[in-house]
C-alpha positions as CSV (number, residue, x, y, z in Angstrom):
1,M,55.2,61.6,124.7
2,N,56.3,60.5,128.2
3,V,54.2,57.8,129.8
4,G,55.7,56.3,132.9
5,S,59.3,57.4,133.3
6,G,62.2,58.6,131.3
7,G,61.4,62.3,131.1
8,I,61.8,64.7,128.3
9,G,65.2,65.5,126.8
10,P,66.9,66.5,123.6
11,I,65.7,64.6,120.5
12,N,69.2,63.9,119.4
13,Q,69.8,61.8,122.5
14,V,67.1,59.3,121.8
15,D,68.7,55.9,121.2
16,A,65.7,53.6,121.9
17,I,61.9,53.5,122.3
18,G,60.5,51.0,124.8
19,V,57.0,49.7,125.4
20,T,55.9,47.8,128.5
21,M,52.5,46.6,129.8
22,R,51.5,46.5,133.4
23,D,49.7,43.3,134.3
24,P,48.9,42.1,130.7
25,V,46.1,39.6,130.4
26,G,46.4,36.7,127.9
27,A,48.9,37.2,125.2
28,P,48.4,40.8,124.1
29,R,50.0,42.0,120.9
30,L,51.0,45.6,120.0
31,E,51.3,46.8,116.4
32,L,53.0,50.1,115.7
33,R,52.2,51.5,112.3
34,S,53.8,54.9,112.5
35,V,56.4,56.3,114.8
36,A,57.9,59.8,114.6
37,L,60.1,62.0,116.8
38,A,59.5,65.8,116.9
39,Q,61.2,68.7,118.6
40,A,57.8,70.1,119.8
41,S,55.1,68.1,121.4
42,P,52.1,67.7,119.0
43,G,49.9,66.7,122.0
44,D,48.0,63.5,122.2
45,A,44.3,63.2,122.6
46,V,44.6,59.6,123.9
47,L,47.0,60.7,126.7
48,E,44.9,63.6,127.9
49,P,43.5,63.0,131.4
50,K,40.1,61.5,130.5
51,L,38.5,58.1,130.7
52,L,39.0,56.0,127.6
53,V,37.5,52.6,128.7
54,D,34.0,52.4,130.3
55,E,32.8,50.1,133.1
56,F,32.3,47.3,130.5
57,G,35.9,47.5,129.2
58,Q,34.8,49.2,126.0
59,W,36.6,52.0,124.1
60,I,34.6,55.1,125.0
61,P,35.5,57.3,121.9
62,D,33.9,54.7,119.6
63,D,30.3,53.7,119.1
64,W,29.0,50.5,117.4
65,P,25.8,48.4,117.2
66,G,25.5,46.3,120.3
67,K,27.7,48.4,122.5
68,A,26.7,47.8,126.1
69,R,25.2,50.7,127.9
70,L,24.0,51.4,131.4
71,S,20.2,51.6,131.8
72,P,19.0,55.2,132.7
73,T,18.0,55.4,136.3
């Protein structure tokens, strides 16, 4: 995974993993539950070039009762 800068390189040269947020609002918190390094990219559905947050700031891949929706025109 390469988001931002840093590039891709040999896995044996990884000495740190960093996370930054551009323009955070409030006091955001990040919780990592699992981290792994791999020689080959497993891909990442979240990082594919597609919209993940709708115009209401809601997570598009999920659905729940009360989720705001645009009225059909």
